[in-house]
N, C-alpha and C positions, 0 to 999 in steps of 0.2 A: 704735773698732776695728771694721772691717767684717767681715761674715760671710765665712767661707771658702767658696770654690767647691767643687764636688763632688769633684774630684780632690785639691785641697788638703786637704779634710777627710779623705779616705781616707788620704792620706799621713800626716797628723798623727795620726789615730786609731791607725795601726799603730805609729808611733814612741812615742806615749804608752803604748800597751798593752805594747810590748816593754820599755820602760824602759831602753833602751840606744841607743847610736848605731848607725846602719845606713847602708849605701851605697844609692845609687839602684837598683843592680842587685838588692839584697836586697828592697827595697820592690817593685820591678817583678815579681820572681819571685812574691812573695806576692799581689800584685794579679792576676797572670795565672791564679791558681787560680779566679777568678770571671769574668774577662773578659780578652780579649787587649789588651795595651797595650804600646806601644813604650818601650824604654829611654830614648830621647831625650826622650820626652814626660815621663816621670817625672823625669828629670834636670832638664829645664827648669823644671818646677813646683817641685821642691825648691830650685833656685836662686832662684826667685821668692820662696819662703817664707823663704829666707836673707836676701834683700834686704829683705823686710818686717820682719825681726828676729824671726821666729817660730822659726827654726832657726839653730843655730850649726853650724860644720863644721870638720873638720880632716882633713888628708891621711891616707889609709889606703892605703899603696902608691901606685898611680897614680890612685886614685879619692878622692872626698870621702866622708867619713862624716858624716852629719847627726844632730843631736840637738836636741830641742825646747829652747827657751830658757825656757819656762814650762810649768807643769803644765796639764792639761786644766781643772782647777778655776780656776786663775789666769786662763786665757784666757776662760773663761765669765764670771768675775767682771768682767773688763775690759769685755766686751761689755755686761754688765748696767749697769755704771757709765756707759758711753758712752750707752746708751739713756736713763738718768736725766738725764744732763747735757744731752741734746738736747731735753728736754721742759720746758715752763714750769710743769708741775704734777707734780713728782716724787712727792709724797705720793699723788696720785691714781693714778699709774702703779703705785706699790707696793701700794695698796689693791686695784686691779684684778688685779694679779698674785696677791696672797694669796687673793683670792676664787676664783681659777682652779686653785689647786694642791690636791693631795690632803691628807688628814688626816696622813698620814705625812710629807709634805713640810712641813706646818705645824709638826709636832713637831720636825723637823730644823732648821727656821728658828728656832724658839724656843730650841733648844739652842745653835745657833750664836750667836744674839744674847747669850745668857747667858755664853758663853765668850769672846766677842770682847774683845780688848784694845783699848781706846780711848785715844787721847792724853789726858792730863790725868786719867786714872783714872775717867772717866764711862762 
């Protein structure tokens, strides 16, 4: 799974934060608080995210309302999995990652490993 472009990330961030579906107009209105952006641009990028499978959509009057198909955590986990799959030394990648994260993140990782449900009970 490839990294999101700048506008793709901004759209996904809003939809993840809102926790509800929203139209391209609503997203555009929120983005316009920081910088001007055209409705057609937001609509095009939302349609691209739909085509990529990151958003679902349903008709809301004459417009489409978009909703993420996965959580931010699921998206990030898929990116991490993709990075591991593409490397001949996944253990080395994981070691390098753990060496770079904070003590709080190490504690969170340990807690996640303890609570992870693995197939076969291991």
